[in-house]
py3Dmol code that shows the C-alpha trace and the ligand (Angstrom):
import py3Dmol

protein = """\
ATOM      1  CA  MET A   1      26.029  -1.085  23.223  1.00  0.00           C
ATOM      2  CA  ALA A   2      24.609  -0.523  19.839  1.00  0.00           C
ATOM      3  CA  PRO A   3      22.570   2.770  19.591  1.00  0.00           C
ATOM      4  CA  LYS A   4      18.772   2.584  19.692  1.00  0.00           C
ATOM      5  CA  ARG A   5      16.661   3.963  17.099  1.00  0.00           C
ATOM      6  CA  ASN A   6      15.349   7.492  18.022  1.00  0.00           C
ATOM      7  CA  VAL A   7      11.686   7.444  16.796  1.00  0.00           C
ATOM      8  CA  ARG A   8       8.625   9.629  17.220  1.00  0.00           C
ATOM      9  CA  ILE A   9       5.209   8.138  16.260  1.00  0.00           C
ATOM     10  CA  SER A  10       3.733  10.624  13.851  1.00  0.00           C
ATOM     11  CA  THR A  11       0.390   8.755  12.817  1.00  0.00           C
ATOM     12  CA  ILE A  12      -1.570   5.740  14.130  1.00  0.00           C
ATOM     13  CA  TRP A  13      -3.239   3.929  11.126  1.00  0.00           C
ATOM     14  CA  LEU A  14      -6.484   2.287  11.997  1.00  0.00           C
ATOM     15  CA  ALA A  15      -7.064  -0.246   9.167  1.00  0.00           C
ATOM     16  CA  GLY A  16     -10.206  -1.970   9.315  1.00  0.00           C
ATOM     17  CA  ALA A  17     -10.700  -5.150   7.511  1.00  0.00           C
ATOM     18  CA  VAL A  18     -14.195  -4.203   6.528  1.00  0.00           C
ATOM     19  CA  GLN A  19     -14.121  -5.514   2.959  1.00  0.00           C
ATOM     20  CA  HIS A  20     -13.202  -8.813   1.494  1.00  0.00           C
ATOM     21  CA  CYS A  21     -10.633  -8.858  -1.277  1.00  0.00           C
ATOM     22  CA  ALA A  22     -11.563 -11.138  -4.300  1.00  0.00           C
ATOM     23  CA  HIS A  23      -8.002 -11.208  -5.545  1.00  0.00           C
ATOM     24  CA  ALA A  24      -4.960 -13.046  -4.473  1.00  0.00           C
ATOM     25  CA  CYS A  25      -2.157 -10.859  -5.957  1.00  0.00           C
ATOM     26  CA  SER A  26       1.229 -12.368  -5.712  1.00  0.00           C
ATOM     27  CA  TYR A  27       2.545  -8.665  -5.386  1.00  0.00           C
ATOM     28  CA  CYS A  28       0.102  -7.679  -2.763  1.00  0.00           C
ATOM     29  CA  SER A  29       1.860  -5.334  -0.290  1.00  0.00           C
ATOM     30  CA  ILE A  30      -0.606  -6.041   2.498  1.00  0.00           C
ATOM     31  CA  GLY A  31       0.141  -9.737   2.338  1.00  0.00           C
ATOM     32  CA  ASP A  32      -1.714 -12.146   4.484  1.00  0.00           C
ATOM     33  CA  LYS A  33      -5.228 -11.045   5.147  1.00  0.00           C
ATOM     34  CA  ALA A  34      -6.273 -13.633   7.721  1.00  0.00           C
ATOM     35  CA  GLY A  35      -8.824 -12.505  10.284  1.00  0.00           C
ATOM     36  CA  GLY A  36     -12.592 -12.095  10.431  1.00  0.00           C
ATOM     37  CA  ARG A  37     -14.383  -9.490   8.316  1.00  0.00           C
ATOM     38  CA  LEU A  38     -15.379  -6.403  10.448  1.00  0.00           C
ATOM     39  CA  PRO A  39     -18.826  -5.110   9.809  1.00  0.00           C
ATOM     40  CA  LEU A  40     -18.650  -1.441   8.645  1.00  0.00           C
ATOM     41  CA  GLU A  41     -20.909  -0.028  11.314  1.00  0.00           C
ATOM     42  CA  HIS A  42     -18.676  -1.774  14.001  1.00  0.00           C
ATOM     43  CA  PHE A  43     -15.529  -0.231  12.573  1.00  0.00           C
ATOM     44  CA  LEU A  44     -17.191   3.165  12.211  1.00  0.00           C
ATOM     45  CA  ASP A  45     -18.385   3.087  15.958  1.00  0.00           C
ATOM     46  CA  PHE A  46     -14.946   2.031  17.017  1.00  0.00           C
ATOM     47  CA  VAL A  47     -12.831   4.694  14.949  1.00  0.00           C
ATOM     48  CA  MET A  48     -15.266   7.564  15.809  1.00  0.00           C
ATOM     49  CA  ARG A  49     -14.112   7.241  19.451  1.00  0.00           C
ATOM     50  CA  PHE A  50     -10.766   8.675  18.379  1.00  0.00           C
ATOM     51  CA  ALA A  51     -12.078  11.608  16.228  1.00  0.00           C
ATOM     52  CA  ARG A  52     -11.706  14.203  18.853  1.00  0.00           C
ATOM     53  CA  LEU A  53      -8.831  12.746  20.516  1.00  0.00           C
ATOM     54  CA  LEU A  54      -5.508  14.559  20.394  1.00  0.00           C
ATOM     55  CA  PRO A  55      -2.763  12.000  21.359  1.00  0.00           C
ATOM     56  CA  ARG A  56       0.708  13.219  21.808  1.00  0.00           C
ATOM     57  CA  ASP A  57       4.102  11.562  21.507  1.00  0.00           C
ATOM     58  CA  GLY A  58       6.569  13.820  23.490  1.00  0.00           C
ATOM     59  CA  ASP A  59       5.653  17.268  22.692  1.00  0.00           C
ATOM     60  CA  LYS A  60       4.062  16.644  19.339  1.00  0.00           C
ATOM     61  CA  GLU A  61       0.628  15.610  18.310  1.00  0.00           C
ATOM     62  CA  VAL A  62       0.030  12.178  16.828  1.00  0.00           C
ATOM     63  CA  LYS A  63      -2.510  11.952  14.054  1.00  0.00           C
ATOM     64  CA  VAL A  64      -5.038   9.166  14.018  1.00  0.00           C
ATOM     65  CA  HIS A  65      -6.111   8.033  10.654  1.00  0.00           C
ATOM     66  CA  PRO A  66      -8.822   5.570   9.889  1.00  0.00           C
ATOM     67  CA  ILE A  67      -8.592   3.540   6.662  1.00  0.00           C
ATOM     68  CA  VAL A  68     -10.718   0.834   5.160  1.00  0.00           C
ATOM     69  CA  HIS A  69      -9.256  -2.471   3.823  1.00  0.00           C
ATOM     70  CA  TYR A  70      -9.125  -4.223   1.384  1.00  0.00           C
ATOM     71  CA  SER A  71     -11.287  -3.019  -1.568  1.00  0.00           C
ATOM     72  CA  TYR A  72     -13.947  -0.437  -2.672  1.00  0.00           C
ATOM     73  CA  GLU A  73     -16.507  -3.336  -3.109  1.00  0.00           C
ATOM     74  CA  TYR A  74     -18.625  -1.419  -0.675  1.00  0.00           C
ATOM     75  CA  GLY A  75     -19.531   0.816  -3.316  1.00  0.00           C
ATOM     76  CA  ALA A  76     -20.803   4.492  -3.227  1.00  0.00           C
ATOM     77  CA  GLU A  77     -23.449   3.382  -0.836  1.00  0.00           C
ATOM     78  CA  GLY A  78     -20.739   2.372   1.864  1.00  0.00           C
ATOM     79  CA  ALA A  79     -18.831   5.557   1.017  1.00  0.00           C
ATOM     80  CA  ARG A  80     -21.945   7.653   1.939  1.00  0.00           C
ATOM     81  CA  ARG A  81     -22.178   5.982   5.234  1.00  0.00           C
ATOM     82  CA  MET A  82     -18.343   6.578   5.800  1.00  0.00           C
ATOM     83  CA  GLU A  83     -18.857  10.332   5.192  1.00  0.00           C
ATOM     84  CA  PRO A  84     -19.227  11.339   8.875  1.00  0.00           C
ATOM     85  CA  MET A  85     -16.036   9.661   9.590  1.00  0.00           C
ATOM     86  CA  ARG A  86     -14.147  11.346   6.726  1.00  0.00           C
ATOM     87  CA  ARG A  87     -15.428  14.787   7.940  1.00  0.00           C
ATOM     88  CA  ALA A  88     -14.678  13.953  11.641  1.00  0.00           C
ATOM     89  CA  PHE A  89     -11.199  13.077  10.791  1.00  0.00           C
ATOM     90  CA  GLY A  90     -10.720  15.859   8.158  1.00  0.00           C
ATOM     91  CA  LEU A  91      -9.974  13.401   5.545  1.00  0.00           C
ATOM     92  CA  PRO A  92     -10.336  14.923   1.891  1.00  0.00           C
ATOM     93  CA  THR A  93     -13.194  14.098  -0.358  1.00  0.00           C
ATOM     94  CA  LEU A  94     -12.838  10.552  -2.135  1.00  0.00           C
ATOM     95  CA  GLU A  95     -12.103  11.462  -5.707  1.00  0.00           C
ATOM     96  CA  GLN A  96     -10.566   8.143  -6.960  1.00  0.00           C
ATOM     97  CA  ILE A  97     -11.157   4.435  -6.267  1.00  0.00           C
ATOM     98  CA  THR A  98      -9.281   1.516  -7.440  1.00  0.00           C
ATOM     99  CA  THR A  99     -10.708  -1.677  -8.926  1.00  0.00           C
ATOM    100  CA  GLY A 100      -8.586  -4.265  -7.542  1.00  0.00           C
ATOM    101  CA  GLY A 101     -10.103  -7.005  -5.244  1.00  0.00           C
ATOM    102  CA  LEU A 102     -13.763  -6.499  -6.703  1.00  0.00           C
ATOM    103  CA  ARG A 103     -16.132  -9.439  -7.168  1.00  0.00           C
ATOM    104  CA  LEU A 104     -16.933 -10.119 -10.766  1.00  0.00           C
ATOM    105  CA  ARG A 105     -20.054  -8.305 -12.112  1.00  0.00           C
ATOM    106  CA  ASP A 106     -21.220  -8.281 -15.613  1.00  0.00           C
ATOM    107  CA  GLU A 107     -21.196  -5.149 -17.744  1.00  0.00           C
ATOM    108  CA  ALA A 108     -24.666  -3.801 -16.846  1.00  0.00           C
ATOM    109  CA  GLN A 109     -24.005  -4.476 -13.256  1.00  0.00           C
ATOM    110  CA  SER A 110     -20.557  -2.697 -13.328  1.00  0.00           C
ATOM    111  CA  ARG A 111     -22.041   0.300 -15.411  1.00  0.00           C
ATOM    112  CA  ALA A 112     -24.739   0.886 -12.600  1.00  0.00           C
ATOM    113  CA  TRP A 113     -21.892   0.411  -9.917  1.00  0.00           C
ATOM    114  CA  LEU A 114     -19.585   2.919 -11.454  1.00  0.00           C
ATOM    115  CA  ARG A 115     -22.359   5.286 -12.250  1.00  0.00           C
ATOM    116  CA  ASP A 116     -23.179   5.412  -8.483  1.00  0.00           C
ATOM    117  CA  TRP A 117     -19.642   6.201  -7.730  1.00  0.00           C
ATOM    118  CA  ARG A 118     -19.466   8.985 -10.520  1.00  0.00           C
ATOM    119  CA  ASP A 119     -22.695  10.434  -8.928  1.00  0.00           C
ATOM    120  CA  PHE A 120     -21.270  10.325  -5.429  1.00  0.00           C
ATOM    121  CA  GLY A 121     -18.335  12.553  -6.833  1.00  0.00           C
ATOM    122  CA  VAL A 122     -15.551  10.100  -7.669  1.00  0.00           C
ATOM    123  CA  ARG A 123     -13.651  11.332 -10.688  1.00  0.00           C
ATOM    124  CA  THR A 124     -11.006   8.679 -11.354  1.00  0.00           C
ATOM    125  CA  ILE A 125     -11.234   5.012 -11.812  1.00  0.00           C
ATOM    126  CA  HIS A 126      -7.899   3.226 -11.234  1.00  0.00           C
ATOM    127  CA  ALA A 127      -6.639  -0.181 -12.189  1.00  0.00           C
ATOM    128  CA  THR A 128      -3.296  -2.042 -11.786  1.00  0.00           C
ATOM    129  CA  PHE A 129      -2.301  -4.211 -14.815  1.00  0.00           C
ATOM    130  CA  ALA A 130       0.290  -6.867 -14.202  1.00  0.00           C
ATOM    131  CA  GLY A 131       1.080  -7.574 -17.733  1.00  0.00           C
ATOM    132  CA  MET A 132      -1.452  -8.649 -20.265  1.00  0.00           C
ATOM    133  CA  ASN A 133      -4.236 -11.372 -20.419  1.00  0.00           C
ATOM    134  CA  GLU A 134      -3.064 -14.636 -18.766  1.00  0.00           C
ATOM    135  CA  THR A 135       0.083 -13.009 -17.371  1.00  0.00           C
ATOM    136  CA  HIS A 136      -2.010 -10.514 -15.487  1.00  0.00           C
ATOM    137  CA  ASP A 137      -4.558 -13.045 -14.527  1.00  0.00           C
ATOM    138  CA  SER A 138      -1.786 -15.386 -13.079  1.00  0.00           C
ATOM    139  CA  TYR A 139      -0.191 -12.387 -11.052  1.00  0.00           C
ATOM    140  CA  ASN A 140      -3.686 -11.576  -9.716  1.00  0.00           C
ATOM    141  CA  GLY A 141      -4.869 -15.035  -9.052  1.00  0.00           C
ATOM    142  CA  ARG A 142      -8.093 -14.812 -11.035  1.00  0.00           C
ATOM    143  CA  ARG A 143      -8.755 -16.254 -14.588  1.00  0.00           C
ATOM    144  CA  GLY A 144     -10.264 -13.606 -16.743  1.00  0.00           C
ATOM    145  CA  ASP A 145      -9.381 -10.492 -14.501  1.00  0.00           C
ATOM    146  CA  PHE A 146      -7.435  -8.652 -17.202  1.00  0.00           C
ATOM    147  CA  ASP A 147     -10.610  -8.631 -19.341  1.00  0.00           C
ATOM    148  CA  TYR A 148     -12.590  -7.606 -16.348  1.00  0.00           C
ATOM    149  CA  LEU A 149     -10.346  -4.616 -15.312  1.00  0.00           C
ATOM    150  CA  TRP A 150     -10.262  -3.642 -19.045  1.00  0.00           C
ATOM    151  CA  MET A 151     -14.028  -3.733 -19.085  1.00  0.00           C
ATOM    152  CA  LEU A 152     -14.262  -1.596 -16.022  1.00  0.00           C
ATOM    153  CA  GLN A 153     -11.968   1.036 -17.480  1.00  0.00           C
ATOM    154  CA  LYS A 154     -13.985   1.093 -20.690  1.00  0.00           C
ATOM    155  CA  VAL A 155     -17.191   1.585 -18.978  1.00  0.00           C
ATOM    156  CA  ALA A 156     -15.730   4.314 -16.654  1.00  0.00           C
ATOM    157  CA  ALA A 157     -14.360   6.121 -19.769  1.00  0.00           C
ATOM    158  CA  GLU A 158     -17.953   5.726 -21.498  1.00  0.00           C
ATOM    159  CA  LEU A 159     -19.387   7.382 -18.229  1.00  0.00           C
ATOM    160  CA  GLY A 160     -16.980  10.315 -18.708  1.00  0.00           C
ATOM    161  CA  MET A 161     -14.624   9.477 -15.908  1.00  0.00           C
ATOM    162  CA  GLU A 162     -10.951   9.793 -15.837  1.00  0.00           C
ATOM    163  CA  LEU A 163      -8.702   6.729 -15.678  1.00  0.00           C
ATOM    164  CA  GLY A 164      -5.597   5.852 -13.540  1.00  0.00           C
ATOM    165  CA  GLN A 165      -3.456   3.058 -14.380  1.00  0.00           C
ATOM    166  CA  SER A 166      -0.605   1.468 -12.720  1.00  0.00           C
ATOM    167  CA  LEU A 167       1.591  -1.064 -14.535  1.00  0.00           C
ATOM    168  CA  LEU A 168       3.591  -3.745 -12.718  1.00  0.00           C
ATOM    169  CA  LEU A 169       7.053  -4.034 -14.061  1.00  0.00           C
ATOM    170  CA  THR A 170       8.983  -7.206 -13.535  1.00  0.00           C
ATOM    171  CA  LYS A 171      11.311  -9.402 -15.636  1.00  0.00           C
ATOM    172  CA  THR A 172       8.034 -11.285 -16.726  1.00  0.00           C
ATOM    173  CA  THR A 173       5.950  -8.205 -17.639  1.00  0.00           C
ATOM    174  CA  ALA A 174       8.782  -6.123 -19.223  1.00  0.00           C
ATOM    175  CA  PRO A 175       8.799  -7.751 -22.737  1.00  0.00           C
ATOM    176  CA  ARG A 176       5.136  -6.852 -23.493  1.00  0.00           C
ATOM    177  CA  ILE A 177       4.677  -3.747 -21.360  1.00  0.00           C
ATOM    178  CA  LEU A 178       4.880  -1.143 -24.209  1.00  0.00           C
ATOM    179  CA  GLU A 179       2.238  -3.347 -26.095  1.00  0.00           C
ATOM    180  CA  LEU A 180       0.152  -2.981 -23.001  1.00  0.00           C
ATOM    181  CA  VAL A 181       0.727   0.750 -23.009  1.00  0.00           C
ATOM    182  CA  GLU A 182      -0.604   0.914 -26.666  1.00  0.00           C
ATOM    183  CA  LYS A 183      -3.510  -1.139 -25.790  1.00  0.00           C
ATOM    184  CA  LEU A 184      -4.473   1.172 -22.885  1.00  0.00           C
ATOM    185  CA  LYS A 185      -4.212   4.136 -25.162  1.00  0.00           C
ATOM    186  CA  THR A 186      -6.864   2.890 -27.336  1.00  0.00           C
ATOM    187  CA  LEU A 187      -9.328   3.507 -24.260  1.00  0.00           C
ATOM    188  CA  ASN A 188      -9.018   7.032 -25.500  1.00  0.00           C
ATOM    189  CA  ALA A 189     -10.227   8.560 -22.362  1.00  0.00           C
ATOM    190  CA  PRO A 190      -8.887  11.508 -20.244  1.00  0.00           C
ATOM    191  CA  LEU A 191      -5.969  10.134 -18.145  1.00  0.00           C
ATOM    192  CA  ASP A 192      -5.443  11.151 -14.623  1.00  0.00           C
ATOM    193  CA  HIS A 193      -2.164   9.098 -14.354  1.00  0.00           C
ATOM    194  CA  ARG A 194      -0.378   6.158 -15.802  1.00  0.00           C
ATOM    195  CA  TRP A 195       2.511   4.945 -13.573  1.00  0.00           C
ATOM    196  CA  VAL A 196       4.809   1.955 -14.037  1.00  0.00           C
ATOM    197  CA  PHE A 197       6.532   0.404 -10.909  1.00  0.00           C
ATOM    198  CA  PRO A 198       8.321  -2.471  -9.668  1.00  0.00           C
ATOM    199  CA  PRO A 199       6.562  -4.619  -6.899  1.00  0.00           C
ATOM    200  CA  ALA A 200       7.137  -3.164  -3.351  1.00  0.00           C
ATOM    201  CA  TYR A 201       9.247  -5.136  -1.055  1.00  0.00           C
ATOM    202  CA  MET A 202       6.364  -5.622   1.280  1.00  0.00           C
ATOM    203  CA  GLY A 203       3.676  -8.214   2.011  1.00  0.00           C
ATOM    204  CA  HIS A 204       3.561 -10.907  -0.707  1.00  0.00           C
ATOM    205  CA  GLY A 205       5.829  -8.766  -2.796  1.00  0.00           C
ATOM    206  CA  LYS A 206       8.853  -9.854  -0.865  1.00  0.00           C
ATOM    207  CA  ALA A 207       8.485 -13.333  -2.600  1.00  0.00           C
ATOM    208  CA  LEU A 208       9.059 -11.845  -6.071  1.00  0.00           C
ATOM    209  CA  GLU A 209      12.922 -11.084  -5.784  1.00  0.00           C
ATOM    210  CA  ALA A 210      13.829 -13.396  -8.724  1.00  0.00           C
ATOM    211  CA  ASP A 211      11.303 -11.410 -10.813  1.00  0.00           C
ATOM    212  CA  ARG A 212      12.391  -8.056  -9.627  1.00  0.00           C
ATOM    213  CA  ILE A 213      14.209  -5.947 -12.347  1.00  0.00           C
ATOM    214  CA  GLY A 214      17.878  -5.108 -12.011  1.00  0.00           C
ATOM    215  CA  GLU A 215      19.916  -2.003 -13.032  1.00  0.00           C
ATOM    216  CA  SER A 216      20.326  -3.259 -16.542  1.00  0.00           C
ATOM    217  CA  GLU A 217      16.557  -3.176 -17.199  1.00  0.00           C
ATOM    218  CA  ARG A 218      16.158   0.065 -15.487  1.00  0.00           C
ATOM    219  CA  ASP A 219      19.013   1.662 -17.463  1.00  0.00           C
ATOM    220  CA  THR A 220      17.606   0.452 -20.746  1.00  0.00           C
ATOM    221  CA  LEU A 221      14.055   1.426 -20.070  1.00  0.00           C
ATOM    222  CA  PRO A 222      12.400   2.925 -23.117  1.00  0.00           C
ATOM    223  CA  ARG A 223      11.955   6.943 -22.661  1.00  0.00           C
ATOM    224  CA  GLU A 224       8.055   6.447 -22.552  1.00  0.00           C
ATOM    225  CA  LEU A 225       8.237   4.176 -19.651  1.00  0.00           C
ATOM    226  CA  CYS A 226      10.890   6.254 -17.882  1.00  0.00           C
ATOM    227  CA  GLU A 227       8.468   9.062 -18.009  1.00  0.00           C
ATOM    228  CA  MET A 228       5.773   7.068 -16.437  1.00  0.00           C
ATOM    229  CA  ARG A 229       7.580   6.674 -13.131  1.00  0.00           C
ATOM    230  CA  SER A 230       5.401   8.052 -10.412  1.00  0.00           C
ATOM    231  CA  PRO A 231       6.645  11.222  -8.951  1.00  0.00           C
ATOM    232  CA  HIS A 232       5.912   9.707  -5.503  1.00  0.00           C
ATOM    233  CA  PHE A 233       8.216   6.964  -6.119  1.00  0.00           C
ATOM    234  CA  ALA A 234      10.801   8.481  -8.551  1.00  0.00           C
ATOM    235  CA  THR A 235      13.992   7.075  -6.973  1.00  0.00           C
ATOM    236  CA  TRP A 236      14.856   3.824  -8.734  1.00  0.00           C
ATOM    237  CA  ARG A 237      17.962   2.459  -6.885  1.00  0.00           C
ATOM    238  CA  SER A 238      19.453  -0.857  -6.713  1.00  0.00           C
ATOM    239  CA  GLU A 239      20.365  -2.248  -3.078  1.00  0.00           C
ATOM    240  CA  ARG A 240      24.053  -1.358  -3.727  1.00  0.00           C
ATOM    241  CA  GLU A 241      23.223   2.130  -4.757  1.00  0.00           C
ATOM    242  CA  TRP A 242      20.941   2.661  -1.693  1.00  0.00           C
ATOM    243  CA  LEU A 243      23.754   1.286   0.401  1.00  0.00           C
ATOM    244  CA  LYS A 244      26.231   3.902  -0.701  1.00  0.00           C
ATOM    245  CA  GLU A 245      23.808   6.530   0.500  1.00  0.00           C
ATOM    246  CA  LEU A 246      22.930   4.707   3.737  1.00  0.00           C
ATOM    247  CA  ALA A 247      26.640   4.173   4.849  1.00  0.00           C
ATOM    248  CA  THR A 248      26.896   7.702   5.902  1.00  0.00           C
ATOM    249  CA  GLU A 249      23.479   7.831   7.588  1.00  0.00           C
ATOM    250  CA  GLN A 250      23.762   9.145  11.029  1.00  0.00           C
ATOM    251  CA  THR A 251      21.261   8.131  13.821  1.00  0.00           C
ATOM    252  CA  ARG A 252      18.571  10.844  13.893  1.00  0.00           C
ATOM    253  CA  GLN A 253      15.016  11.125  15.037  1.00  0.00           C
ATOM    254  CA  GLU A 254      12.651   9.400  12.577  1.00  0.00           C
ATOM    255  CA  GLU A 255       8.984  10.155  12.245  1.00  0.00           C
ATOM    256  CA  VAL A 256       7.385   6.712  11.907  1.00  0.00           C
ATOM    257  CA  PHE A 257       3.824   5.287  11.714  1.00  0.00           C
ATOM    258  CA  CYS A 258       2.061   2.874  14.020  1.00  0.00           C
ATOM    259  CA  ASN A 259      -0.008   0.460  12.054  1.00  0.00           C
ATOM    260  CA  VAL A 260      -2.944  -1.379  13.456  1.00  0.00           C
ATOM    261  CA  ARG A 261      -4.840  -3.873  11.595  1.00  0.00           C
ATOM    262  CA  LEU A 262      -8.303  -4.097  13.186  1.00  0.00           C
ATOM    263  CA  ASP A 263     -10.493  -7.126  12.874  1.00  0.00           C
ATOM    264  CA  VAL A 264     -13.353  -8.317  15.191  1.00  0.00           C
ATOM    265  CA  SER A 265     -10.979  -9.913  17.910  1.00  0.00           C
ATOM    266  CA  ARG A 266      -8.644  -6.941  17.933  1.00  0.00           C
ATOM    267  CA  ILE A 267     -11.443  -4.451  18.417  1.00  0.00           C
ATOM    268  CA  GLN A 268     -13.017  -6.715  21.220  1.00  0.00           C
ATOM    269  CA  ALA A 269      -9.639  -6.606  23.097  1.00  0.00           C
ATOM    270  CA  PHE A 270      -9.714  -2.770  22.875  1.00  0.00           C
ATOM    271  CA  GLU A 271     -13.283  -2.276  23.475  1.00  0.00           C
ATOM    272  CA  THR A 272     -13.288  -2.075  27.496  1.00  0.00           C
ATOM    273  CA  LYS A 273     -10.445   0.562  27.371  1.00  0.00           C
ATOM    274  CA  GLU A 274     -10.553   4.329  27.141  1.00  0.00           C
ATOM    275  CA  SER A 275      -9.577   5.702  23.746  1.00  0.00           C
ATOM    276  CA  SER A 276      -6.818   7.751  25.384  1.00  0.00           C
ATOM    277  CA  GLU A 277      -5.588   4.592  27.016  1.00  0.00           C
ATOM    278  CA  ILE A 278      -5.571   2.622  23.773  1.00  0.00           C
ATOM    279  CA  THR A 279      -3.469   5.363  21.770  1.00  0.00           C
ATOM    280  CA  LYS A 280      -0.999   5.701  24.735  1.00  0.00           C
ATOM    281  CA  SER A 281      -0.449   2.015  24.746  1.00  0.00           C
ATOM    282  CA  LEU A 282      -0.221   1.854  20.975  1.00  0.00           C
ATOM    283  CA  ILE A 283       2.445   4.657  20.911  1.00  0.00           C
ATOM    284  CA  ASP A 284       4.402   2.937  23.682  1.00  0.00           C
ATOM    285  CA  ARG A 285       4.194  -0.543  21.905  1.00  0.00           C
ATOM    286  CA  ALA A 286       5.096   0.792  18.659  1.00  0.00           C
ATOM    287  CA  ARG A 287       8.035   2.702  19.947  1.00  0.00           C
ATOM    288  CA  ARG A 288       9.377  -0.369  21.611  1.00  0.00           C
ATOM    289  CA  ALA A 289       8.962  -2.434  18.479  1.00  0.00           C
ATOM    290  CA  TYR A 290      11.124   0.049  16.568  1.00  0.00           C
ATOM    291  CA  GLU A 291      13.649   0.271  19.162  1.00  0.00           C
ATOM    292  CA  ALA A 292      14.179  -3.460  19.201  1.00  0.00           C
ATOM    293  CA  ILE A 293      15.894  -3.034  15.623  1.00  0.00           C
ATOM    294  CA  PRO A 294      19.157  -1.349  15.154  1.00  0.00           C
ATOM    295  CA  PRO A 295      19.290   2.003  13.244  1.00  0.00           C
ATOM    296  CA  LEU A 296      19.121   1.914   9.483  1.00  0.00           C
ATOM    297  CA  GLY A 297      22.801   3.056   8.934  1.00  0.00           C
ATOM    298  CA  GLU A 298      23.957   0.201  11.154  1.00  0.00           C
ATOM    299  CA  LEU A 299      21.635  -2.346   9.420  1.00  0.00           C
ATOM    300  CA  ALA A 300      23.079  -1.084   6.114  1.00  0.00           C
ATOM    301  CA  ARG A 301      26.616  -1.555   7.250  1.00  0.00           C
ATOM    302  CA  GLU A 302      26.097  -4.967   8.864  1.00  0.00           C
ATOM    303  CA  PHE A 303      23.572  -6.582   6.606  1.00  0.00           C
ATOM    304  CA  GLY A 304      23.768  -4.837   3.221  1.00  0.00           C
ATOM    305  CA  ASP A 305      24.374  -6.745   0.049  1.00  0.00           C
ATOM    306  CA  ARG A 306      26.807  -4.781  -1.976  1.00  0.00           C
ATOM    307  CA  THR A 307      26.402  -6.909  -5.019  1.00  0.00           C
ATOM    308  CA  ASN A 308      22.680  -6.681  -5.273  1.00  0.00           C
ATOM    309  CA  GLU A 309      21.600  -4.836  -8.328  1.00  0.00           C
ATOM    310  CA  ARG A 310      17.884  -5.373  -7.980  1.00  0.00           C
ATOM    311  CA  ILE A 311      15.959  -2.015  -7.920  1.00  0.00           C
ATOM    312  CA  TYR A 312      13.736  -0.924  -4.860  1.00  0.00           C
ATOM    313  CA  LEU A 313      11.865   2.351  -5.122  1.00  0.00           C
ATOM    314  CA  HIS A 314      11.643   3.470  -1.470  1.00  0.00           C
ATOM    315  CA  ARG A 315      14.040   3.405   1.355  1.00  0.00           C
ATOM    316  CA  TYR A 316      11.613   1.486   3.540  1.00  0.00           C
ATOM    317  CA  GLU A 317      11.824  -1.327   1.070  1.00  0.00           C
ATOM    318  CA  ILE A 318      15.678  -1.562   1.628  1.00  0.00           C
ATOM    319  CA  GLU A 319      14.999  -1.217   5.378  1.00  0.00           C
ATOM    320  CA  ARG A 320      12.507  -4.124   5.489  1.00  0.00           C
ATOM    321  CA  LEU A 321      14.947  -6.144   3.360  1.00  0.00           C
ATOM    322  CA  LEU A 322      17.712  -5.405   5.854  1.00  0.00           C
ATOM    323  CA  VAL A 323      15.477  -6.013   8.751  1.00  0.00           C
ATOM    324  CA  ASP A 324      14.756  -9.535   7.231  1.00  0.00           C
ATOM    325  CA  ARG A 325      18.471 -10.286   6.931  1.00  0.00           C
ATOM    326  CA  PHE A 326      18.863  -9.002  10.677  1.00  0.00           C
ATOM    327  CA  LEU A 327      16.270 -11.304  12.002  1.00  0.00           C
ATOM    328  CA  ILE A 328      17.643 -14.272  10.150  1.00  0.00           C
ATOM    329  CA  SER A 329      21.048 -13.551  11.774  1.00  0.00           C
ATOM    330  CA  ILE A 330      19.749 -12.474  15.119  1.00  0.00           C
ATOM    331  CA  PRO A 331      16.207 -13.858  15.813  1.00  0.00           C
ATOM    332  CA  THR A 332      14.475 -11.012  17.800  1.00  0.00           C
ATOM    333  CA  SER A 333      10.940 -10.777  19.134  1.00  0.00           C
ATOM    334  CA  PHE A 334       9.111  -7.560  18.602  1.00  0.00           C
ATOM    335  CA  GLU A 335       5.579  -6.366  17.450  1.00  0.00           C
ATOM    336  CA  ARG A 336       6.544  -6.034  13.875  1.00  0.00           C
ATOM    337  CA  ASP A 337       3.035  -5.754  12.474  1.00  0.00           C
ATOM    338  CA  LEU A 338       2.669  -2.386  14.513  1.00  0.00           C
ATOM    339  CA  THR A 339       5.585  -1.044  12.440  1.00  0.00           C
ATOM    340  CA  GLU A 340       6.365  -0.199   8.851  1.00  0.00           C
ATOM    341  CA  LEU A 341       9.284  -2.633   8.916  1.00  0.00           C
TER     342      LEU A 341
END
"""
ligand_1 = """\
8
SF4
S -6.470 -6.329 -4.851
Fe -5.121 -5.083 -3.546
S -5.548 -5.941 -1.493
Fe -6.462 -7.392 -2.961
S -4.716 -8.907 -3.297
Fe -4.600 -7.430 -4.930
S -2.927 -5.971 -4.186
Fe -3.734 -7.066 -2.363
"""
view = py3Dmol.view(width=600, height=400)
view.addModel(protein, "pdb")
view.setStyle({"model": 0}, {"cartoon": {"style": "trace"}})
view.addModel(ligand_1, "xyz")
view.setStyle({"model": 1}, {"stick": {}})
view.zoomTo()
view.show()
């Protein structure tokens, strides 16, 4: 019999669909956002039940971590209402927000919205650019979006805030990406970070395989772009390169997450239960879900494509790709949405 995965749940992420996202990014790693919007107070009431809980998986503690999806549209006013939650869960002070998924505001409204964030204590305003102009608009599903993000960055700079920028690198965006970098430099503001990255193999990003860069694009990347690889995702390997590493992978205990997307109906299903009962059940269900899939080394040996030169930043991306192929070959029912797979 094939070996089972040996997993320990290290964190339960409670992700509340509190805020609508006004984008429809074709590279969105969250993917399908169906499900009713969850009022912020409802989410806070629910997650605060877990603040003093210390669930365990085996002999180790499991962290419970609330997170608000899908955008920062709620503004500094919403962030103030969330402060007790951040304190209760020991979350660090919010110093950076990203501007993806916001509704359109004119420049005066945007200035007031950003000023409120600055006064709240946010230091860095981040934006993701998927190419320039119409190319970006098409990736993000909204006409005029490049100009809008540009305006938000410009206003943030004028307010004395730092900028953060992520640049999506695909076969489509590559030809003009240095031009984009030069344009961004004209904002002439303190830069917290400027990163370049291929789309994650996750959510809608899975559908961008034909647009994903390969080894040849990676190996001829201009030095300036090489230096913009995020230190968090510095490993740019093709599938065939990942497979060489994974071929010798031994089955070992993995620390994994349990992801829970909360909407109104999911919270209602939990509401009659004790918090400790909920976490125990989530840990058990998540472990069963992980155990339904063979260990990574075996997936790599059985389902790896040794000719695939496309680039993936993280081993979880290769793992998802291999799980997708495994499921096509051997349809298996498990609660995939509770896992990172
Ligand atoms: S803004 Fe963020 S959450 Fe919204 S679609 Fe784009 S990537 Fe996804």
